[in-house]
N, C-alpha and C positions, 0 to 999 in steps of 0.2 A: 625705552625711548630710542628711536632709531636716529642715529647721527650719520649723515652722509658726508663723506669727504668730497671736497670740490676738486675735481681733476681737471686741470687747465693745461692743455698741451703747449700753450704759449707762455708758461710760467718763467722760462728763461728767455729774456728778450733777445730778439735778433736771430734766433736759430731757425725760425720757420722757413726761411729762404734756403736753408741747407738741405731740406728734405728732398730726396730723390724719388720721383714718382715711379711706381712699379711699371715694369715693361709688360708687354702682352705677347711675347714671342711664342708662348705655348698655345695660344688661342683659347677658346672657351672650354672649360673643363667638361669632360665627358665621363660620367661615373662608370660607364661600361669599360673604359680604358684605364682610368686612374683609380684602380681599387687594389692593386697588388704591388704597389711601388715600395721602394726602400728609401728611407730618409736617413742620411748620415749627419749627425750633429757633432760639434766639437767643442770641448771646454778644456781648460788648462790643467785640470786635475780631477781626481776622483772626488765624489762627495764624501763628507765625513761618514755618512751612513745612508741607508735607504729607507729608514723609518722616520718620516718627517716629524713625528711627535716627540722624538727623543734626541735629535741632533739639530744643528743649526747651519745657516749659510745659504747663499743664493742657490747653489747647486742642489741643496736639499729642497728648496721651494719648487724647483723644476721637477725633481723626482716626485714630490708630493702631488703635483697636478697630474702627472702622467699616470701614476699607479694607484692613487688614492682619491677619495672624495671627501668633502665636508658637508655639513648640514646645509650651509648656504654658500653661494658663490658671489663674486663681485664682477659686474660688467665694466666695460671701458669708460663708462660715465661715472663710475664710482658707486653705482646703486647695487644694493643687495638683491639677489634673485634666488629662486629655488634651486636646490641641487638634490641632495638626499631627502631633504624636507620639502614637502609640497606646499606647506603653509606654516605660519607661526603666529602666535598671539602672545601679548604680554598682559599680565594682571594690572589692575588700576594702580597699584602701589609700586609697580616696577620690580617686584621681588619674585615673580614666577613667570617662566616662559614655557609655552606648550608648543611642541613641534609635532606635526603630522608627517609621517614618513611615507615614501614611495613603497609600494608593495611588490615591485618587480625587480628589485636590486639583488644581485648575487656578487659574492666575492669570487676571485679568480679560481678558488678551489671548488666552487660550486655551491658553497653554503649560502643559504638565503639570509640577507641582512634583516635584522629585527631590532626593536628598541633595546633589547638586551645588549647588543653590540655597541650602540650609542652610549648607553649607561656605563658599560665597562670602559669604553675608550675615554670618556670625559673624567671618570673617576681615576683611571690610571694616570691621566695627564696631571691631575691635581695632587697626587700623593707625593709628599716631599721626598720620601725615600727613593722614588724613581728618578729624581734629579733632572726632570725634563727642563730644558731651557725655555719652554713655552708654558710653564706652570701658571704664569700670570694671566693667561687667556681665560682661565676659569676662576679668577679672583672672586671671592665672596660667594662661591657656590657652597650651599649648605648640604643639600641632598639632591639626588636625582631619582625620579620615579619612572617606572615603565608599566603603566596600568594595563596596557595590552601590547600586542606584538608590533604595533605601528604608531604608538603614541609615546612621546617622551616629555616629561615635565621636569624642568630644572628649577629648583628653588634656591634663591639667593638669600644670604643673611642681610643684605642691603642692596639697593639698586646699583647697577653697574652700567653706565651709559655706553660703554664700549662692548658690552657682552655680545650683541648680535654681530657687530663687526668681527669680533674675535672668532665667531663660529664660521667665518669664511676663510680664516687663516689656515694654511696647510699644517700648522702645528696642532690644529684641532681635527686632523683627519681621523676618520673612523676605521678602526682596525678589528681584526678577527681574533678574539680571545683564544679560540681553540688553536689557531696557528702559533700564537705567541707562546702558549703553554707547551705546545708540541716541540717547537724548534728552539726555544730558549734564546740564547745569545746569537744564534745564527739568523734569527728573524731581524731583518733590516741589514743584514750583512750579506748572506748568500741566498736568503729565502725572503720572499715578500708575498703577502696575500691581501691585496686591497680590492677595491671596487672600481678602480679607475680604468680608462680606455686602453691602457697597455699593461701587459704582465711581464714579469721578469723571466728571461730565458737563460741568461749567462752573465756572469760577472768575472772578468779577468782583471784583477786589481792593478791599477795604474796603467791599464791598457784600454779596455773598453767594457761597456755594458750593453747587452743586447736585449731588446724587448720585442714582443710580438703583440699584434692587435688582439684585444679581448672581444671576440665576435659577438658576445651577448650584450655588450654595452649599448644602452638605448636611452640613458637618462642625463646626457650632458646638458649644460645650460643652453637655452635657445639662442643666445646671442652669437654662438659659433656658426650658426647657419646649418649645422649638421649635429644632431643630438647623439649620433653614434649608429653603428660602430665607426671607428676611425677609417679614413679613406686610404691610409697607408697601412701596409701589412706588417712591415718590419721597421724598427727604429734602432739605429746603432749610435751609441754615445762613445765617441773616440776621445781619448785623453792625449792632448797635444800641448805640452807645457809652454812652448814659446808662442807668444801672441802673434808675432810677425809671421811665424811659420804657418799658423792656422789661417791667417788672412791670405797668404800666398797660395796655399793649396785650395782654398775656395775659389780663388781667381782661376786656378787651373782646372776647376770642375771636379775635384776629387771628393769634396764634401759639399753639403747642401745648405747648412744653416749655422750661423753663429749669432747668439743673442746676448752674450755675457762675456765680459773681459775683452773688449775690443780696443784697437788703437784708433783714436778719433781722427787722426790726420788722413785716414783713407778718404774722408769726405772731399779733400782737395783733388782727388783723382776720380771723382764721380763720372765725369764726362768720358774719360779714358776707359772706364770699366763698363759703360753701357753695353748691353748685350751679353755680359758675363754675370754681373751681380746687381741686385737692387739693394739700395741702402735707405733705410728710414730711421728716424730718431724717435725716441720715446722718453718721457720724463721718468726719472728714477727716484723713488722716495727713500733715498739714502742721504746721509751726510758723511762725507769722508772727513776724518778728524784725528787728532791726537788725543788719546784718553790716558789718564793717569790713575794709578792705584795708590791711595794714601795709606793703605795698610802696610806698605813696604817702606823701608827707612828713608830713602832719598826724597820721597814725595810727601812726607808728613807735613812739612813746613809750607804754609800757604804762600809765603814769599817766593819760594822756589817755583811753585806752580804758576804764580802770577808772572814771574820773570819768563818762564817758558812760553806763556801765552803771548807776551810781547815780543818774544824772540822768533817765533815761527812766522815765516814770510808766506802767509796763506794766499795773498793776492798773486804773488809770483807763481806759486805752485798751480793755482787755479787757471791762470791766464796764459801760462807758457807750457807747462807739462801737459795740460789737459785742453789746450786750444784745439779746435774752436768751440768746444762745448762746455768748458768749465767756467763757473762763476764763483766768486768768493762766498763762503757760507758764514752765517752769523748765529746759528742756533742748533740745538740737538734735533729739533723737528724740521721738516721740509716745508717750504711755503705752501704746498698743496695739501698738507696734512691738517686734520682737525686739531685745534688747540695751538697752532703756531702763533707766536707773538710777534706781530709786525714791529713793535716798538723796541725790540731788543737791539737792533743794529747799532745805534749810536753808543750803547753801553759796552759793547764787546771790545776787549783789549785789542788794539791795532799793532801792527808790526812796528816796533820801535826799540832797536837794540840798546840804545843809550838808556832808555827808561828801564829796560830789563836789567841792565848792569846796576843802575841806581837802586832798583828794588832789592837786588841781592845785597848790595852794600848796606842799605838801611836795615836789612834783616840780619846783618851780622855775618854774611857769607863773604869771606875775604879770599883773594887769590893767594894760593900757596906757591912754593918755589917751582912747582911743576906747571903752574898756570891754571890750576883748577880751583874752584870754590870750595872752601872748607869752613866748618863751624862745629865746635864741640867735638872734634875728633871724627866727624862725618865728612867724607870727601865726595864731592859730586863728580865722580869719575867711574868708568866701567859700568855705567847704567845701560842695561839691555833695552834697546828700542826694537820691539818685535813687530813683524809685519808678514803678510803673505807675499810670496815672490813677486806678484804683479805690482807691488807698491815699492819696489826697490828705488826708483828714481825720486819720488817724494820723500822717502825715508832718508836718502842721502842729503837732500836739501835740509831737512829737519836736523840731521846730525850736524851739518855745517853751521846752521843757525845757532845751535846750542854751544858748539865749540867756541863760537865768537864771543859768548858771554861767560865762558869759563866752566861749562858743563860738558864732561866727557861722556860720549855715547858710543856703544858698540851695537851695530845693526845685526840682528839675528832674523833671518828669513826662514819661515817655517810653513809647511803645508798645513792645510785645514785640519787633518787628522792629529797633528801635534799641537798646533796653536790653540784651537778651540778648547780642548780639555784643560790646557794650562790656564787659559783665561777663566774658565768656570771654577778652577781650583784656587783662584786668587793669586796666581803666581806670575802674572804679567805686570811689570811695573809701568812701562810706557808702551803704547801700541799706536801704530798708524794703520788705519783701516777704514772699511765701510761700516756704517752703523745704521740699522733700520731707523729711519727718521719718521716713524709713525707713532701715534699717541701711546700705544701700549708700551713703547720703549721707556717712557718716563718711569713707570712702575718697575719694569724689568731692571733698569740700571740703578735706580735710586732707593728702592724699598730696602730698609735695613735688614729684614729677614732674608733677603735674596743674596746676601754675601756670606760665604762664598757661593757662587752660582752665577746668575745672570747679572748681578750687581758688579759692574766692572771697576767701580771706584773705591770699593772697600770702605765706604762711608756709611755710618749708622747715625741717624739723626731723627729724633722723635718729631720735631717740627715738620721736617720734610715728609715723614710718614703721614702726618695729619693732612698736609696739603695734597698728597696723593689720594688719600681717602676722599677728601672734598671733591677733587677733580672727577673721580669715578662715580661718586654716589650722591652728591648734592642735588636736590630737586631744582635748585636755582642754577640755570645754565650759566648765567653771567658769573656767579661765584665760582662755578667749576672752571670756567675759562680763566678767571683771575688767578685761581690756584695753579693752573697749568703754566701761566705766564711767570708766576713767582718761582716755580720749580725750575724753569729754564734759566731764570736769572741766577738762582743759586748755583746751578751746575756750571754755567758758562761764565758768568760775570763775578759773582761773589767768591766762589771757591776755586775757579779755574780747574775744574775736574775734566771738563770736556772742551777741547780747543778746536772749534770748527775750522775747517780748511776750505773745502769746496763742495758745491753741488754740481751735478753734471746731468747730461742726457746720455743714454746708452744707445748704441747702434744695433739695429737688426741688419745682418748681412745675409742676403738670400741668393742662392745660386739660381738665377733666372732661366738657366737652361734645363733645370730639372724640376723646380717647384712652382706651384701656383696655389693661391688661396691663403697664403700665410698672412695673418694679421697679428702684430705684436700686442701683448697685453700692457696695460699702463699701470698695473699695481705691483708693488714690491719690485725687486730687481731681478726678475726672472725672464720676462718677455715672451715665453713660449706658450704658457697656458696648457691646454689639453690637446692641441694639435688636431682637433676634430675636423677642421675645415680645409686641411692641406691635402693636395694631390702631388704625387711624384711620378716621373717617368723613369726613374732609376730602377733597375731590376736586380742589382747585386752590389 
């Protein structure tokens, strides 16, 4: 059963007027000229890894689209379209999917892609011992058959209404078994062998990643306007930690593209920057939030979590730190995501410090001589609030909010390579960060068997597990949606595991002196896609 997400560019009211129209200073693209250009992209840090099936994060999504392919892709209208699979069919009972593969696909190493590669990739993804953060993309898979070189049949133990959507996620990228077995731990670190439009040339950790065009690439999704090969010859990913520095050097013309981790107040300078950069907005299916882990001592008591939910000033963070693109969030899921519950808003705890203090008092948490809440020998002090460095400012606001109610917090800023493994190990007590606000997140975050792992909350609950199963497999779509709504209520309202803070739109900042043809993607929080339609006049 194919469920289409509704992608509405106007989902955050009032932002349409801020979109800056692209300039035309380069004139009409001439492929005879624009085929050997260089594109310099900048992000604030290295990805956690280059194998999109085994690591997580927005930068990993970007890597996945550049160097790998999935069975299906998603266009900017939210519709599934062919990629490695030319067609697909579902059985009448929704428990078997048959994919017909392209016959002309090669890995960067020259190996021809066959159904055996798809079978291996999806089975590898689903093995618990591999600890993939995307294991839930293949939930309910029973077995995978490859009856011939270009046919794959995936059998499910029960229907999964998100299965086809999941086959477009970079976490379900198709990999080369031979390369993985040959290179071991170096695969996804210094070696990559995918089927995407760009191949890895060099990785200088914490400095840059260099890619070159894969000249045999011909199978990109049609919506890019160019199915391959890419129109740029070389792509350089530069690591520039300071967001303000990145934006300054793109204004100076030293880099060409930023799609991730931007400072939104650059929108106020759009007129001044005309002729230098083009700025466009795109919706981001993330919810920035405070998440808590109840497996660790300070967060076990629901009264503490409820108090935190009332203490965090989400509206101020959204509308000041993230002006002019931030709006207060009210759920795990994003309003444009399938399963989002519109009715949750009035139920979500609002900023109310007095109510937060009262909740702690009623729960038996009294202020000690040092001004911190204490109960039964447990003191709410020295709690580590972890975040990526770009969330320093909201983390400071959250810290101040919690100090006001007698909870002492120490901020610990960590890069992806340190924070993400700690999160998966269940060692992060409180975190401020971005969370995929798509429907598969419900299972990833809340399924009991996913802790430790993708379950950030440390909560194991049979009733929630049953609701998750109903959401994924019930033949009655309304029952499935009702289950999704109840899951959101449990996480956000009843248990205060997930404290929504803000939704935002992200900026694409394009060097209009060097690039033409860039169209940002509207799915996930990557924005780049496969860069098949982009021309560049930069030569070094």
